[in-house]
C-alpha positions as CSV (number, residue, x, y, z in Angstrom):
1,M,-65.0,134.5,-90.6
2,T,-68.1,135.5,-89.8
3,K,-69.5,137.4,-92.7
4,P,-72.5,140.3,-92.3
5,M,-75.7,138.5,-92.9
6,P,-78.3,140.1,-94.9
7,P,-81.8,140.4,-92.9
8,H,-83.4,137.2,-93.9
9,E,-81.1,135.0,-93.1
10,V,-80.7,136.6,-89.8
11,T,-81.7,133.4,-87.1
12,R,-81.3,135.0,-83.7
13,R,-80.6,138.3,-82.3
14,P,-76.4,139.0,-81.9
15,R,-75.3,137.8,-78.8
16,L,-73.4,140.8,-77.0
17,V,-70.8,140.9,-74.5
18,I,-69.3,143.8,-73.0
19,V,-66.0,144.6,-72.6
20,G,-65.6,147.3,-69.4
21,L,-68.0,148.0,-67.2
22,G,-67.4,151.8,-65.9
23,L,-70.0,154.4,-66.5
24,A,-70.7,153.8,-69.9
25,G,-70.6,150.0,-69.9
26,G,-72.3,149.9,-67.1
27,A,-75.2,152.4,-69.0
28,M,-75.0,149.9,-72.6
29,A,-75.6,146.7,-70.1
30,A,-78.9,148.5,-69.1
31,A,-80.0,149.0,-72.6
32,A,-78.8,145.9,-74.0
33,Q,-80.7,143.8,-71.5
34,A,-84.2,145.8,-72.6
35,H,-83.0,145.8,-76.0
36,P,-85.1,143.8,-78.8
37,R,-82.8,143.2,-81.0
38,I,-79.5,142.4,-79.2
39,E,-79.0,139.7,-76.8
40,L,-76.4,140.9,-73.7
41,V,-74.9,137.2,-72.8
42,G,-71.6,138.2,-70.5
43,A,-68.7,141.1,-69.7
44,V,-65.2,141.5,-69.0
45,E,-63.7,143.6,-66.4
46,P,-60.5,143.2,-64.6
47,D,-61.8,144.2,-61.3
48,P,-63.0,141.2,-59.5
49,A,-65.6,142.9,-57.3
50,I,-67.3,144.6,-60.8
51,R,-67.5,141.4,-61.8
52,E,-69.5,139.3,-58.9
53,R,-71.7,142.3,-58.8
54,F,-72.7,142.1,-62.5
55,T,-73.2,138.6,-62.6
56,A,-75.2,139.1,-58.9
57,V,-77.4,141.8,-60.5
58,T,-77.8,139.9,-64.5
59,G,-77.1,136.6,-63.7
60,L,-74.6,136.5,-66.7
61,P,-71.0,135.8,-66.7
62,A,-68.1,138.1,-66.3
63,Y,-64.6,137.4,-67.4
64,A,-61.0,138.6,-66.4
65,D,-60.0,139.2,-70.0
66,L,-61.0,139.4,-73.1
67,D,-59.4,136.0,-74.6
68,P,-62.6,133.6,-73.6
69,V,-65.2,135.7,-75.5
70,L,-63.5,136.0,-78.5
71,A,-62.3,132.2,-78.4
72,D,-66.0,131.7,-77.8
73,P,-68.2,130.5,-81.0
74,E,-71.5,131.6,-79.0
75,V,-70.4,135.4,-78.7
76,D,-71.5,137.5,-82.0
77,A,-70.2,140.9,-81.0
78,V,-68.5,143.3,-78.4
79,Y,-69.2,146.4,-77.1
80,L,-65.2,148.0,-76.2
81,A,-66.0,150.4,-73.7
82,T,-62.3,150.3,-72.3
83,P,-59.7,153.0,-72.3
84,H,-59.2,154.9,-75.4
85,Q,-55.5,153.6,-75.8
86,L,-56.7,150.2,-75.8
87,H,-59.6,150.8,-78.4
88,A,-57.1,150.1,-81.6
89,E,-55.7,146.5,-80.2
90,Q,-58.9,145.1,-79.1
91,T,-60.7,145.6,-82.7
92,V,-58.1,144.1,-84.4
93,R,-58.6,141.3,-82.4
94,S,-61.8,141.2,-82.4
95,A,-62.3,140.9,-85.9
96,A,-59.8,138.5,-86.4
97,A,-61.7,136.2,-84.1
98,G,-64.7,137.0,-86.0
99,K,-66.4,139.4,-83.8
100,H,-68.7,142.6,-85.0
101,I,-67.5,145.1,-83.0
102,L,-69.0,148.5,-81.6
103,V,-66.8,150.9,-79.8
104,E,-67.0,153.8,-77.8
105,K,-66.3,157.2,-79.3
106,P,-63.4,158.3,-79.6
107,M,-62.7,155.5,-82.4
108,A,-59.1,156.0,-81.6
109,L,-56.5,159.0,-80.7
110,T,-54.7,158.3,-84.3
111,V,-55.7,158.0,-87.5
112,A,-53.3,155.6,-88.4
113,D,-55.1,153.2,-85.3
114,C,-58.2,153.8,-86.7
115,D,-57.3,152.8,-90.3
116,A,-56.0,149.6,-89.0
117,M,-59.4,149.5,-87.3
118,V,-61.6,149.9,-90.3
119,A,-59.0,147.5,-92.5
120,A,-59.4,144.8,-90.0
121,A,-63.1,144.9,-89.8
122,D,-63.1,144.7,-93.8
123,A,-60.4,142.3,-93.8
124,A,-62.8,139.7,-91.9
125,G,-66.3,141.0,-92.9
126,V,-67.6,142.2,-89.9
127,A,-69.5,145.0,-88.7
128,L,-67.6,148.6,-87.1
129,V,-70.0,150.8,-85.5
130,V,-68.4,153.9,-83.3
131,G,-70.8,155.1,-80.5
132,H,-72.0,155.7,-77.8
133,T,-72.1,159.6,-79.4
134,H,-75.2,162.3,-79.4
135,G,-75.2,161.4,-83.3
136,F,-77.7,158.6,-82.3
137,S,-79.4,160.9,-80.3
138,P,-83.6,160.7,-81.4
139,A,-83.7,164.0,-82.2
140,V,-80.7,164.7,-83.8
141,A,-81.4,162.0,-86.4
142,E,-84.5,163.1,-87.2
143,I,-83.2,166.9,-87.8
144,G,-80.6,165.2,-90.1
145,R,-83.4,163.6,-91.9
146,L,-85.2,167.0,-92.1
147,V,-82.4,168.8,-93.7
148,R,-81.3,166.1,-96.2
149,S,-84.9,165.7,-97.2
150,G,-84.4,169.8,-98.0
151,A,-88.3,170.2,-96.5
152,F,-86.4,173.5,-94.6
153,G,-84.1,174.5,-97.8
154,R,-80.4,174.5,-97.8
155,L,-78.6,174.2,-94.6
156,G,-76.3,177.5,-93.5
157,M,-75.5,176.9,-89.8
158,I,-75.6,174.8,-87.3
159,A,-74.6,176.0,-83.8
160,A,-73.7,173.6,-80.8
161,W,-73.4,174.4,-77.2
162,N,-72.6,172.6,-73.7
163,Y,-71.3,173.2,-70.0
164,T,-71.0,170.9,-67.7
165,D,-69.3,169.3,-64.8
166,F,-67.3,166.8,-66.7
167,L,-64.2,168.3,-65.8
168,Y,-64.9,167.4,-62.2
169,R,-66.0,164.1,-62.3
170,P,-63.3,161.5,-60.4
171,R,-60.8,160.6,-63.0
172,R,-57.9,158.4,-63.6
173,P,-55.2,160.3,-64.1
174,E,-54.7,160.1,-68.0
175,E,-58.1,161.3,-68.3
176,L,-56.2,164.6,-67.2
177,D,-53.4,163.5,-69.4
178,T,-54.5,165.2,-73.1
179,S,-51.6,163.0,-75.1
180,R,-53.2,160.2,-73.5
181,G,-56.6,161.3,-74.6
182,G,-57.9,162.9,-71.7
183,G,-60.0,166.2,-71.7
184,I,-62.4,167.6,-73.3
185,L,-61.0,167.4,-77.1
186,F,-61.2,163.3,-77.1
187,N,-64.2,162.6,-74.4
188,Q,-66.3,165.1,-75.2
189,I,-65.9,167.0,-78.1
190,P,-66.6,164.4,-80.3
191,H,-70.0,163.9,-79.1
192,Q,-70.7,167.5,-80.8
193,V,-68.6,166.4,-83.6
194,D,-70.5,163.5,-84.3
195,M,-73.8,165.4,-83.8
196,I,-72.8,168.3,-86.5
197,R,-71.6,165.7,-88.9
198,T,-74.9,163.5,-88.7
199,I,-76.6,166.8,-89.6
200,A,-74.1,168.1,-91.9
201,T,-75.0,167.4,-96.1
202,A,-71.0,167.5,-96.7
203,P,-67.8,166.7,-95.3
204,V,-65.7,169.0,-93.2
205,T,-62.9,171.1,-94.9
206,S,-62.1,173.7,-92.3
207,V,-61.4,173.6,-88.8
208,R,-60.6,176.8,-86.6
209,A,-60.5,176.5,-82.5
210,H,-59.7,177.8,-79.6
211,A,-59.0,176.0,-76.1
212,V,-57.9,176.7,-72.3
213,R,-56.7,175.3,-69.0
214,L,-57.7,177.1,-66.6
215,D,-57.3,175.2,-63.5
216,P,-53.9,174.4,-62.8
217,A,-55.2,171.1,-60.7
218,R,-56.7,169.6,-63.7
219,P,-54.1,170.1,-66.6
220,T,-55.7,169.3,-69.6
221,E,-58.4,171.3,-71.9
222,G,-61.5,172.1,-70.2
223,A,-63.3,174.3,-72.6
224,A,-62.6,174.7,-76.6
225,T,-65.0,176.7,-79.1
226,A,-64.3,176.0,-83.0
227,L,-65.7,176.8,-86.5
228,L,-65.9,174.1,-89.0
229,G,-66.2,174.8,-92.5
230,F,-68.2,172.4,-94.8
231,A,-67.4,171.9,-98.8
232,D,-70.8,173.3,-99.9
233,G,-70.4,176.8,-97.8
234,A,-72.3,175.8,-94.7
235,A,-70.6,176.4,-91.5
236,A,-70.7,174.6,-87.9
237,T,-70.0,176.1,-84.3
238,L,-69.1,174.0,-81.4
239,T,-69.0,175.8,-78.0
240,Y,-68.3,173.2,-74.9
241,S,-66.7,173.6,-71.3
242,G,-66.4,171.3,-68.3
243,Y,-65.9,173.9,-65.9
244,D,-68.7,173.1,-63.3
245,H,-70.3,176.5,-63.3
246,F,-73.1,177.3,-65.6
247,D,-74.8,174.0,-66.5
248,S,-76.8,174.7,-69.4
249,D,-79.3,172.2,-68.7
250,E,-80.6,174.7,-66.9
251,L,-81.9,176.0,-70.9
252,H,-83.4,172.6,-71.2
253,D,-86.0,172.5,-68.7
254,W,-83.7,170.4,-66.1
255,V,-83.6,167.2,-68.3
256,A,-80.4,166.2,-68.0
257,E,-77.6,164.6,-71.0
258,G,-79.5,161.0,-70.5
259,G,-82.8,162.3,-70.2
260,S,-83.6,162.2,-67.0
261,V,-84.8,164.5,-64.7
262,K,-82.5,166.2,-63.1
263,T,-82.1,168.7,-59.4
264,P,-79.6,171.7,-59.7
265,A,-76.3,171.1,-58.1
266,H,-73.7,174.1,-59.0
267,G,-70.7,173.6,-57.9
268,S,-71.3,169.9,-56.1
269,A,-68.9,168.2,-58.4
270,R,-65.8,170.6,-57.8
271,A,-66.6,170.2,-53.8
272,G,-67.0,166.5,-53.9
273,L,-63.1,166.2,-55.1
274,A,-62.0,168.7,-52.6
275,D,-58.7,167.2,-50.9
276,L,-58.5,163.8,-52.9
277,S,-55.4,162.4,-54.0
278,A,-54.8,160.9,-57.0
279,E,-55.5,157.7,-56.1
280,A,-58.6,158.4,-53.5
281,E,-59.8,160.2,-56.6
282,R,-59.4,156.8,-58.9
283,Q,-61.1,154.9,-56.2
284,A,-63.8,157.6,-55.9
285,R,-64.4,156.7,-59.8
286,T,-64.7,153.2,-59.1
287,D,-67.1,153.3,-56.2
288,R,-69.3,156.2,-57.6
289,L,-69.0,155.3,-61.6
290,S,-68.6,151.7,-62.3
291,F,-71.5,148.7,-63.0
292,G,-74.1,148.8,-60.2
293,R,-72.6,152.1,-58.2
294,R,-75.6,153.9,-60.2
295,K,-79.3,154.1,-60.8
296,V,-79.7,153.0,-64.5
297,A,-83.1,153.1,-65.7
298,R,-84.8,153.8,-68.8
299,P,-84.7,157.7,-69.4
300,A,-88.2,159.7,-69.0
301,H,-87.1,161.6,-71.6
302,Q,-84.6,161.8,-74.9
303,P,-81.1,162.7,-74.7
304,H,-79.6,165.7,-74.7
305,F,-75.7,167.3,-75.4
306,G,-76.5,170.8,-74.8
307,E,-78.1,173.1,-76.8
308,L,-78.4,172.6,-80.7
309,V,-79.6,174.9,-83.1
310,V,-79.7,174.0,-87.0
311,T,-80.6,176.8,-89.2
312,C,-81.7,175.8,-92.6
313,A,-82.8,178.8,-95.5
314,G,-86.6,178.2,-94.3
315,A,-86.6,177.7,-90.6
316,D,-84.1,177.1,-87.6
317,L,-84.7,173.7,-85.8
318,R,-83.2,172.5,-82.3
319,P,-84.5,169.4,-80.2
320,G,-87.1,169.4,-78.1
321,T,-87.4,167.6,-74.8
322,D,-89.2,165.2,-76.6
323,D,-89.7,166.4,-80.3
324,V,-88.4,168.4,-82.5
325,V,-89.1,172.3,-82.8
326,A,-89.2,173.9,-85.9
327,Y,-89.3,177.7,-85.9
328,T,-90.5,178.5,-89.5
329,D,-92.6,181.5,-91.3
330,A,-95.5,180.4,-90.7
331,G,-94.9,180.0,-86.9
332,V,-93.6,177.5,-84.7
333,R,-94.3,173.7,-85.3
334,H,-93.3,170.7,-82.9
335,L,-92.4,167.7,-84.8
336,P,-92.8,164.2,-83.4
337,L,-89.8,161.8,-82.6
338,T,-90.6,158.0,-83.7
339,E,-91.3,155.7,-81.0
340,H,-89.3,153.0,-80.8
341,Q,-89.1,149.6,-78.0
342,W,-85.8,150.5,-76.7
343,W,-84.4,152.9,-74.7
344,P,-83.6,156.5,-76.6
345,G,-79.8,157.1,-77.2
346,R,-78.0,154.3,-76.3
347,G,-80.9,151.8,-77.7
348,D,-80.6,153.7,-81.2
349,V,-76.7,152.5,-81.0
350,L,-77.9,149.0,-80.4
351,A,-80.4,149.5,-82.8
352,E,-77.8,150.6,-85.6
353,F,-75.0,148.2,-84.3
354,A,-77.6,145.4,-84.6
355,A,-78.8,146.7,-88.2
356,A,-74.9,146.7,-89.3
357,I,-74.8,142.9,-88.5
358,D,-77.5,142.1,-90.8
359,G,-75.7,143.7,-93.6
360,T,-77.6,147.5,-93.9
361,P,-74.9,150.2,-94.5
362,V,-75.3,152.7,-90.8
363,V,-74.0,155.8,-90.6
364,H,-72.0,155.7,-88.1
365,D,-69.8,152.8,-89.5
366,G,-66.1,152.8,-88.9
367,R,-65.5,155.5,-91.8
368,F,-67.6,157.8,-90.4
369,G,-65.9,157.7,-86.6
370,R,-62.8,158.1,-88.4
371,D,-63.5,161.3,-90.4
372,T,-64.6,161.9,-86.3
373,V,-61.5,161.6,-85.2
374,I,-59.7,163.5,-87.8
375,V,-62.0,166.3,-87.2
376,S,-61.1,166.0,-83.5
377,L,-57.9,166.2,-84.0
378,A,-57.9,169.1,-86.2
379,I,-59.4,171.1,-83.2
380,A,-56.8,170.1,-81.1
381,E,-54.0,170.8,-83.5
382,S,-55.5,174.4,-84.3
383,A,-56.3,175.3,-80.6
384,R,-52.4,174.2,-80.7
385,T,-51.3,176.2,-82.9
386,G,-53.5,179.0,-83.5
387,Q,-53.5,178.2,-86.8
388,E,-56.7,177.3,-89.5
389,I,-56.5,173.2,-90.1
390,R,-57.3,172.6,-94.1
391,L,-58.6,168.9,-94.8
392,E,-59.1,167.2,-97.6
393,A,-62.7,166.6,-98.8
394,P,-63.3,162.6,-99.0
395,E,-64.9,161.2,-102.0
396,P,-68.6,161.2,-102.7
397,T,-70.1,158.0,-101.5
398,P,-73.6,156.8,-102.2
399,T,-76.3,157.6,-99.7
400,P,-77.7,154.3,-98.1
401,E,-81.6,154.3,-97.4
402,T,-82.6,153.0,-94.0
403,T,-86.0,153.2,-91.9
404,E,-84.0,153.5,-88.4
405,G,-81.6,157.0,-88.9
406,P,-80.1,159.1,-90.6
407,V,-77.6,157.1,-92.8
408,H,-75.1,159.8,-95.2
409,V,-71.7,159.2,-94.7
């Protein structure tokens, strides 16, 4: 089986195949082609028209299923951008074939599946990284470094909130079914949980949450708020709404989540779904969001996920458009972000994945992804029962040091 190699043994860039060419896979394909530490060598996609577009645009092969990729000794790694319910089985198969694995969030829909994925990667000696989430965003990484350095004193509180049109983007039926991982609790809340956990200095030990379903035509949770307590006494609040009314990008100078400049279009997502049948909506999702249907380019600014304010004893910190803003006793400071060759956000995912393949300890590994699933499931359970959920703090682990991003577990 392939083993993660120390940096001095790496003789080539890891050769990556993207599995699933929807919105996430298409965006990652563009980032991977521009990345100095990864070589994109193909894709897997069941839709023949999308496969044809991928090959026409990239000149790379596209396969109908995963089998030929797992059998190819020239493929080093896979990025699983497939529906949530497929992640566990595909991860276990990929690990058994000796492939390093980058899997989209959420890692899985049950803790048992997460455990099976981690165990399979451990047994095969392959890297397992969970992303893309906004825990990889440059400003979040920098705030995490600042908090852990103690430069602004002890962490006290984190506030994250985001208002979008998420629920009214074209969806497959299962994406509106909570029992199958639909709605915001499994698709959007993990971004906020990952951001908060990337910054926090201790594990989550308590969760109290409330979620609502406000549109019978979209019968899943579309808005939620939660309070997280940490073992060291810090706390975090997160709020998300995907009902396509207020757009919190208004507070981010109309820079969109991916880092591009956007034009305000309140309610346009709702209007675009008017009178569409479930089948027509499914087809609209393919037509609008699959590979080659959206313009994908390096963003003008760093990505973000709504508003984020981190309160320490000596300052409040938040992501700016292209920096970190620190509100200190001495005034406002604008702290620069490290420049990289790769695209901010998704490029940082690939950089961390390449580091993990090299054998470097990283933050967002399978165990980190598993703990994010545990917190997300606790949010769903608390919202369902109206009760506080207590979580057992894991055993403390040593904090590895890297130069690429936040590194605590």
